[in-house]
Gaussian input, Z-matrix of N, CA and C with variables (Angstrom, degrees):
# hf/3-21g

backbone

0 1
 N
 C     1     B1
 C     2     B2     1     A1
 N     3     B3     2     A2     1     D1
 C     4     B4     3     A3     2     D2
 C     5     B5     4     A4     3     D3
 N     6     B6     5     A5     4     D4
 C     7     B7     6     A6     5     D5
 C     8     B8     7     A7     6     D6
 N     9     B9     8     A8     7     D7
 C    10    B10     9     A9     8     D8
 C    11    B11    10    A10     9     D9
 N    12    B12    11    A11    10    D10
 C    13    B13    12    A12    11    D11
 C    14    B14    13    A13    12    D12
 N    15    B15    14    A14    13    D13
 C    16    B16    15    A15    14    D14
 C    17    B17    16    A16    15    D15
 N    18    B18    17    A17    16    D16
 C    19    B19    18    A18    17    D17
 C    20    B20    19    A19    18    D18
 N    21    B21    20    A20    19    D19
 C    22    B22    21    A21    20    D20
 C    23    B23    22    A22    21    D21
 N    24    B24    23    A23    22    D22
 C    25    B25    24    A24    23    D23
 C    26    B26    25    A25    24    D24
 N    27    B27    26    A26    25    D25
 C    28    B28    27    A27    26    D26
 C    29    B29    28    A28    27    D27
 N    30    B30    29    A29    28    D28
 C    31    B31    30    A30    29    D29
 C    32    B32    31    A31    30    D30
 N    33    B33    32    A32    31    D31
 C    34    B34    33    A33    32    D32
 C    35    B35    34    A34    33    D33
 N    36    B36    35    A35    34    D34
 C    37    B37    36    A36    35    D35
 C    38    B38    37    A37    36    D36
 N    39    B39    38    A38    37    D37
 C    40    B40    39    A39    38    D38
 C    41    B41    40    A40    39    D39
 N    42    B42    41    A41    40    D40
 C    43    B43    42    A42    41    D41
 C    44    B44    43    A43    42    D42
 N    45    B45    44    A44    43    D43
 C    46    B46    45    A45    44    D44
 C    47    B47    46    A46    45    D45
 N    48    B48    47    A47    46    D46
 C    49    B49    48    A48    47    D47
 C    50    B50    49    A49    48    D48
 N    51    B51    50    A50    49    D49
 C    52    B52    51    A51    50    D50
 C    53    B53    52    A52    51    D51
 N    54    B54    53    A53    52    D52
 C    55    B55    54    A54    53    D53
 C    56    B56    55    A55    54    D54
 N    57    B57    56    A56    55    D55
 C    58    B58    57    A57    56    D56
 C    59    B59    58    A58    57    D57
 N    60    B60    59    A59    58    D58
 C    61    B61    60    A60    59    D59
 C    62    B62    61    A61    60    D60
 N    63    B63    62    A62    61    D61
 C    64    B64    63    A63    62    D62
 C    65    B65    64    A64    63    D63
 N    66    B66    65    A65    64    D64
 C    67    B67    66    A66    65    D65
 C    68    B68    67    A67    66    D66
 N    69    B69    68    A68    67    D67
 C    70    B70    69    A69    68    D68
 C    71    B71    70    A70    69    D69
 N    72    B72    71    A71    70    D70
 C    73    B73    72    A72    71    D71
 C    74    B74    73    A73    72    D72
 N    75    B75    74    A74    73    D73
 C    76    B76    75    A75    74    D74
 C    77    B77    76    A76    75    D75
 N    78    B78    77    A77    76    D76
 C    79    B79    78    A78    77    D77
 C    80    B80    79    A79    78    D78
 N    81    B81    80    A80    79    D79
 C    82    B82    81    A81    80    D80
 C    83    B83    82    A82    81    D81
 N    84    B84    83    A83    82    D82
 C    85    B85    84    A84    83    D83
 C    86    B86    85    A85    84    D84
 N    87    B87    86    A86    85    D85
 C    88    B88    87    A87    86    D86
 C    89    B89    88    A88    87    D87
 N    90    B90    89    A89    88    D88
 C    91    B91    90    A90    89    D89
 C    92    B92    91    A91    90    D90
 N    93    B93    92    A92    91    D91
 C    94    B94    93    A93    92    D92
 C    95    B95    94    A94    93    D93
 N    96    B96    95    A95    94    D94
 C    97    B97    96    A96    95    D95
 C    98    B98    97    A97    96    D96
 N    99    B99    98    A98    97    D97
 C   100   B100    99    A99    98    D98
 C   101   B101   100   A100    99    D99
 N   102   B102   101   A101   100   D100
 C   103   B103   102   A102   101   D101
 C   104   B104   103   A103   102   D102
 N   105   B105   104   A104   103   D103
 C   106   B106   105   A105   104   D104
 C   107   B107   106   A106   105   D105
 N   108   B108   107   A107   106   D106
 C   109   B109   108   A108   107   D107
 C   110   B110   109   A109   108   D108
 N   111   B111   110   A110   109   D109
 C   112   B112   111   A111   110   D110
 C   113   B113   112   A112   111   D111
 N   114   B114   113   A113   112   D112
 C   115   B115   114   A114   113   D113
 C   116   B116   115   A115   114   D114
 N   117   B117   116   A116   115   D115
 C   118   B118   117   A117   116   D116
 C   119   B119   118   A118   117   D117
 N   120   B120   119   A119   118   D118
 C   121   B121   120   A120   119   D119
 C   122   B122   121   A121   120   D120
 N   123   B123   122   A122   121   D121
 C   124   B124   123   A123   122   D122
 C   125   B125   124   A124   123   D123
 N   126   B126   125   A125   124   D124
 C   127   B127   126   A126   125   D125
 C   128   B128   127   A127   126   D126
 N   129   B129   128   A128   127   D127
 C   130   B130   129   A129   128   D128
 C   131   B131   130   A130   129   D129
 N   132   B132   131   A131   130   D130
 C   133   B133   132   A132   131   D131
 C   134   B134   133   A133   132   D132
 N   135   B135   134   A134   133   D133
 C   136   B136   135   A135   134   D134
 C   137   B137   136   A136   135   D135
 N   138   B138   137   A137   136   D136
 C   139   B139   138   A138   137   D137
 C   140   B140   139   A139   138   D138
 N   141   B141   140   A140   139   D139
 C   142   B142   141   A141   140   D140
 C   143   B143   142   A142   141   D141
 N   144   B144   143   A143   142   D142
 C   145   B145   144   A144   143   D143
 C   146   B146   145   A145   144   D144
 N   147   B147   146   A146   145   D145
 C   148   B148   147   A147   146   D146
 C   149   B149   148   A148   147   D147
 N   150   B150   149   A149   148   D148
 C   151   B151   150   A150   149   D149
 C   152   B152   151   A151   150   D150
 N   153   B153   152   A152   151   D151
 C   154   B154   153   A153   152   D152
 C   155   B155   154   A154   153   D153
 N   156   B156   155   A155   154   D154
 C   157   B157   156   A156   155   D155
 C   158   B158   157   A157   156   D156
 N   159   B159   158   A158   157   D157
 C   160   B160   159   A159   158   D158
 C   161   B161   160   A160   159   D159
 N   162   B162   161   A161   160   D160
 C   163   B163   162   A162   161   D161
 C   164   B164   163   A163   162   D162
 N   165   B165   164   A164   163   D163
 C   166   B166   165   A165   164   D164
 C   167   B167   166   A166   165   D165
 N   168   B168   167   A167   166   D166
 C   169   B169   168   A168   167   D167
 C   170   B170   169   A169   168   D168
 N   171   B171   170   A170   169   D169
 C   172   B172   171   A171   170   D170
 C   173   B173   172   A172   171   D171
 N   174   B174   173   A173   172   D172
 C   175   B175   174   A174   173   D173
 C   176   B176   175   A175   174   D174
 N   177   B177   176   A176   175   D175
 C   178   B178   177   A177   176   D176
 C   179   B179   178   A178   177   D177
 N   180   B180   179   A179   178   D178
 C   181   B181   180   A180   179   D179
 C   182   B182   181   A181   180   D180
 N   183   B183   182   A182   181   D181
 C   184   B184   183   A183   182   D182
 C   185   B185   184   A184   183   D183
 N   186   B186   185   A185   184   D184
 C   187   B187   186   A186   185   D185
 C   188   B188   187   A187   186   D186
 N   189   B189   188   A188   187   D187
 C   190   B190   189   A189   188   D188
 C   191   B191   190   A190   189   D189
 N   192   B192   191   A191   190   D190
 C   193   B193   192   A192   191   D191
 C   194   B194   193   A193   192   D192
 N   195   B195   194   A194   193   D193
 C   196   B196   195   A195   194   D194
 C   197   B197   196   A196   195   D195
 N   198   B198   197   A197   196   D196
 C   199   B199   198   A198   197   D197
 C   200   B200   199   A199   198   D198
 N   201   B201   200   A200   199   D199
 C   202   B202   201   A201   200   D200
 C   203   B203   202   A202   201   D201
 N   204   B204   203   A203   202   D202
 C   205   B205   204   A204   203   D203
 C   206   B206   205   A205   204   D204
 N   207   B207   206   A206   205   D205
 C   208   B208   207   A207   206   D206
 C   209   B209   208   A208   207   D207
 N   210   B210   209   A209   208   D208
 C   211   B211   210   A210   209   D209
 C   212   B212   211   A211   210   D210
 N   213   B213   212   A212   211   D211
 C   214   B214   213   A213   212   D212
 C   215   B215   214   A214   213   D213

   B1=1.4364
   B2=1.5316
   B3=1.3201
   B4=1.4510
   B5=1.5316
   B6=1.3293
   B7=1.4586
   B8=1.5255
   B9=1.3289
   B10=1.4541
   B11=1.5204
   B12=1.3117
   B13=1.4547
   B14=1.5211
   B15=1.3209
   B16=1.4538
   B17=1.5228
   B18=1.3130
   B19=1.4584
   B20=1.5268
   B21=1.3302
   B22=1.4576
   B23=1.5152
   B24=1.3376
   B25=1.4527
   B26=1.5225
   B27=1.3422
   B28=1.4582
   B29=1.5237
   B30=1.3259
   B31=1.4572
   B32=1.5251
   B33=1.3270
   B34=1.4596
   B35=1.5286
   B36=1.3353
   B37=1.4656
   B38=1.5238
   B39=1.3414
   B40=1.4699
   B41=1.5295
   B42=1.3336
   B43=1.4714
   B44=1.5250
   B45=1.3288
   B46=1.4650
   B47=1.5234
   B48=1.3331
   B49=1.4568
   B50=1.5141
   B51=1.3308
   B52=1.4564
   B53=1.5263
   B54=1.3008
   B55=1.4594
   B56=1.5257
   B57=1.3273
   B58=1.4660
   B59=1.5253
   B60=1.3302
   B61=1.4662
   B62=1.5242
   B63=1.3294
   B64=1.4648
   B65=1.5300
   B66=1.3408
   B67=1.4664
   B68=1.5320
   B69=1.3279
   B70=1.4662
   B71=1.5267
   B72=1.3370
   B73=1.4642
   B74=1.5256
   B75=1.3457
   B76=1.4549
   B77=1.5213
   B78=1.3122
   B79=1.4616
   B80=1.5263
   B81=1.3184
   B82=1.4641
   B83=1.5277
   B84=1.3313
   B85=1.4640
   B86=1.5218
   B87=1.3457
   B88=1.4704
   B89=1.5303
   B90=1.3270
   B91=1.4609
   B92=1.5186
   B93=1.3244
   B94=1.4710
   B95=1.5281
   B96=1.3253
   B97=1.4625
   B98=1.5268
   B99=1.3254
   B100=1.4602
   B101=1.5249
   B102=1.3436
   B103=1.4624
   B104=1.5230
   B105=1.3317
   B106=1.4663
   B107=1.5179
   B108=1.3310
   B109=1.4606
   B110=1.5178
   B111=1.3079
   B112=1.4607
   B113=1.5320
   B114=1.3407
   B115=1.4653
   B116=1.5293
   B117=1.3342
   B118=1.4631
   B119=1.5207
   B120=1.3474
   B121=1.4727
   B122=1.5358
   B123=1.3200
   B124=1.4664
   B125=1.5331
   B126=1.3367
   B127=1.4716
   B128=1.5230
   B129=1.3373
   B130=1.4578
   B131=1.5246
   B132=1.3309
   B133=1.4603
   B134=1.5194
   B135=1.3309
   B136=1.4654
   B137=1.5289
   B138=1.3301
   B139=1.4649
   B140=1.5301
   B141=1.3312
   B142=1.4648
   B143=1.5274
   B144=1.3287
   B145=1.4641
   B146=1.5245
   B147=1.3230
   B148=1.4659
   B149=1.5248
   B150=1.3238
   B151=1.4565
   B152=1.5252
   B153=1.3389
   B154=1.4568
   B155=1.5212
   B156=1.3237
   B157=1.4614
   B158=1.5255
   B159=1.3237
   B160=1.4661
   B161=1.5229
   B162=1.3208
   B163=1.4641
   B164=1.5294
   B165=1.3452
   B166=1.4667
   B167=1.5298
   B168=1.3306
   B169=1.4583
   B170=1.5201
   B171=1.3173
   B172=1.4690
   B173=1.5254
   B174=1.3502
   B175=1.4561
   B176=1.5296
   B177=1.3286
   B178=1.4612
   B179=1.5231
   B180=1.3303
   B181=1.4625
   B182=1.5271
   B183=1.3299
   B184=1.4542
   B185=1.5097
   B186=1.3290
   B187=1.4602
   B188=1.5296
   B189=1.3196
   B190=1.4579
   B191=1.5258
   B192=1.3159
   B193=1.4588
   B194=1.5201
   B195=1.3007
   B196=1.4592
   B197=1.5232
   B198=1.3221
   B199=1.4612
   B200=1.5230
   B201=1.3010
   B202=1.4598
   B203=1.5225
   B204=1.3139
   B205=1.4514
   B206=1.5183
   B207=1.3045
   B208=1.4556
   B209=1.5220
   B210=1.3304
   B211=1.4631
   B212=1.5206
   B213=1.3203
   B214=1.4642
   B215=1.4980
   A1=109.03
   A2=116.81
   A3=122.05
   A4=110.29
   A5=116.08
   A6=120.98
   A7=109.79
   A8=116.29
   A9=120.87
   A10=109.35
   A11=116.47
   A12=121.44
   A13=107.69
   A14=116.29
   A15=120.40
   A16=108.47
   A17=117.23
   A18=121.29
   A19=109.62
   A20=115.09
   A21=121.01
   A22=112.73
   A23=114.26
   A24=123.21
   A25=105.26
   A26=116.77
   A27=120.27
   A28=110.57
   A29=114.75
   A30=121.17
   A31=108.51
   A32=118.33
   A33=120.49
   A34=113.28
   A35=117.11
   A36=119.97
   A37=113.88
   A38=117.04
   A39=119.01
   A40=114.09
   A41=118.43
   A42=124.63
   A43=114.86
   A44=118.61
   A45=121.30
   A46=107.49
   A47=117.64
   A48=119.44
   A49=110.65
   A50=115.45
   A51=122.15
   A52=107.85
   A53=115.69
   A54=121.61
   A55=109.91
   A56=116.60
   A57=119.27
   A58=111.18
   A59=117.11
   A60=120.57
   A61=112.14
   A62=117.13
   A63=121.82
   A64=108.94
   A65=117.43
   A66=120.39
   A67=114.06
   A68=118.34
   A69=121.96
   A70=111.91
   A71=115.34
   A72=121.80
   A73=110.17
   A74=115.33
   A75=121.42
   A76=110.09
   A77=115.84
   A78=122.26
   A79=110.25
   A80=116.25
   A81=120.14
   A82=111.78
   A83=117.79
   A84=120.86
   A85=113.07
   A86=117.41
   A87=119.25
   A88=114.43
   A89=118.21
   A90=121.35
   A91=116.06
   A92=118.20
   A93=120.69
   A94=110.50
   A95=116.21
   A96=120.59
   A97=109.76
   A98=116.71
   A99=122.43
   A100=110.42
   A101=116.89
   A102=120.90
   A103=108.40
   A104=116.87
   A105=120.23
   A106=113.02
   A107=116.02
   A108=120.15
   A109=109.50
   A110=115.35
   A111=121.28
   A112=108.96
   A113=117.88
   A114=119.98
   A115=113.27
   A116=117.75
   A117=120.89
   A118=113.99
   A119=117.11
   A120=119.33
   A121=113.55
   A122=117.20
   A123=123.76
   A124=114.82
   A125=117.92
   A126=121.07
   A127=108.62
   A128=116.28
   A129=121.46
   A130=111.24
   A131=116.40
   A132=122.24
   A133=107.72
   A134=116.89
   A135=120.98
   A136=113.23
   A137=117.82
   A138=121.56
   A139=108.25
   A140=118.22
   A141=120.03
   A142=113.87
   A143=118.16
   A144=121.96
   A145=112.59
   A146=117.74
   A147=121.60
   A148=110.58
   A149=116.05
   A150=121.63
   A151=110.96
   A152=115.35
   A153=120.89
   A154=110.46
   A155=116.34
   A156=122.14
   A157=109.11
   A158=117.18
   A159=120.12
   A160=112.37
   A161=117.82
   A162=121.18
   A163=112.76
   A164=117.03
   A165=118.92
   A166=113.48
   A167=117.93
   A168=121.32
   A169=115.79
   A170=117.68
   A171=120.75
   A172=109.20
   A173=116.02
   A174=118.95
   A175=111.27
   A176=114.49
   A177=120.26
   A178=108.01
   A179=118.96
   A180=120.92
   A181=111.39
   A182=116.18
   A183=121.80
   A184=115.33
   A185=118.55
   A186=121.27
   A187=113.83
   A188=118.47
   A189=120.12
   A190=109.13
   A191=115.60
   A192=120.52
   A193=109.59
   A194=115.90
   A195=120.65
   A196=110.26
   A197=114.80
   A198=119.61
   A199=109.57
   A200=115.59
   A201=120.09
   A202=108.28
   A203=115.70
   A204=120.89
   A205=108.42
   A206=115.56
   A207=120.88
   A208=109.12
   A209=115.86
   A210=120.89
   A211=108.07
   A212=115.49
   A213=120.54
   A214=110.77
   D1=135.59
   D2=-178.76
   D3=-79.39
   D4=132.16
   D5=-179.98
   D6=-78.05
   D7=132.64
   D8=177.05
   D9=-82.32
   D10=134.81
   D11=179.58
   D12=-116.52
   D13=116.64
   D14=-179.60
   D15=-99.37
   D16=128.69
   D17=-179.76
   D18=-121.44
   D19=161.75
   D20=-172.59
   D21=-131.01
   D22=160.95
   D23=168.24
   D24=-112.49
   D25=136.72
   D26=179.33
   D27=-123.54
   D28=154.28
   D29=176.47
   D30=-91.29
   D31=124.09
   D32=-179.85
   D33=-72.82
   D34=-11.51
   D35=-178.72
   D36=-95.62
   D37=-44.33
   D38=-173.62
   D39=-123.09
   D40=1.13
   D41=177.58
   D42=72.70
   D43=10.08
   D44=172.16
   D45=-59.41
   D46=149.62
   D47=176.75
   D48=-143.05
   D49=158.31
   D50=174.74
   D51=-150.90
   D52=166.55
   D53=179.64
   D54=-69.44
   D55=149.82
   D56=175.26
   D57=-68.92
   D58=-11.94
   D59=175.67
   D60=-74.58
   D61=-18.35
   D62=178.96
   D63=-76.39
   D64=148.34
   D65=-178.07
   D66=-79.33
   D67=-1.08
   D68=-175.74
   D69=-61.34
   D70=137.91
   D71=173.48
   D72=-115.25
   D73=-19.87
   D74=-178.12
   D75=-128.37
   D76=150.51
   D77=-179.13
   D78=-65.75
   D79=130.89
   D80=179.59
   D81=-78.75
   D82=-9.28
   D83=179.00
   D84=-95.67
   D85=-40.89
   D86=-176.19
   D87=-126.24
   D88=-10.27
   D89=176.53
   D90=89.01
   D91=-0.98
   D92=179.07
   D93=-71.94
   D94=154.17
   D95=177.72
   D96=-71.41
   D97=132.26
   D98=179.79
   D99=-77.93
   D100=147.48
   D101=174.98
   D102=-111.10
   D103=143.18
   D104=-179.02
   D105=-116.34
   D106=2.03
   D107=178.18
   D108=-147.58
   D109=161.05
   D110=178.73
   D111=-64.03
   D112=128.49
   D113=178.93
   D114=-63.69
   D115=-21.67
   D116=-177.97
   D117=-88.02
   D118=-46.37
   D119=-174.43
   D120=-116.22
   D121=-2.17
   D122=177.91
   D123=63.28
   D124=20.30
   D125=174.41
   D126=-82.13
   D127=151.47
   D128=179.92
   D129=-64.22
   D130=151.04
   D131=177.05
   D132=-87.38
   D133=115.38
   D134=-176.15
   D135=-104.64
   D136=-12.21
   D137=177.81
   D138=-133.05
   D139=107.63
   D140=-176.52
   D141=-69.45
   D142=-13.28
   D143=179.28
   D144=-92.86
   D145=-10.85
   D146=-178.09
   D147=-68.68
   D148=143.95
   D149=176.46
   D150=-94.09
   D151=-22.31
   D152=-176.78
   D153=-128.96
   D154=149.90
   D155=177.69
   D156=-68.67
   D157=131.21
   D158=-179.19
   D159=-76.05
   D160=-10.14
   D161=-179.20
   D162=-95.26
   D163=-42.32
   D164=-176.49
   D165=-116.50
   D166=-12.34
   D167=177.29
   D168=84.33
   D169=-3.10
   D170=179.34
   D171=-76.35
   D172=150.69
   D173=-179.63
   D174=-77.67
   D175=147.88
   D176=173.53
   D177=-78.55
   D178=140.43
   D179=179.58
   D180=-56.04
   D181=133.30
   D182=177.05
   D183=79.16
   D184=-1.20
   D185=-175.45
   D186=-100.00
   D187=-11.33
   D188=-177.57
   D189=-89.27
   D190=130.81
   D191=179.15
   D192=-88.48
   D193=172.72
   D194=179.67
   D195=-60.93
   D196=142.88
   D197=178.46
   D198=-72.27
   D199=144.84
   D200=175.25
   D201=-82.30
   D202=140.04
   D203=177.49
   D204=-104.62
   D205=126.91
   D206=-179.75
   D207=-109.36
   D208=136.07
   D209=176.36
   D210=-106.66
   D211=133.71
   D212=179.58
   D213=-111.35

């Protein structure tokens, strides 16, 4: 049986996402252009909630939150 692979397009500004099967090219919430692959390695986005690419480890635009500051 062939495994189904679901891929996504994400908004680099507000983190909205939709399936690559949808005809959308721009975010319906903020108007930014959606991305459907990692800007660093060009692999498809398979988890719309991920902050980092599972193939190359680079962060997706707009997905990294503020760094925590620790005091010692």
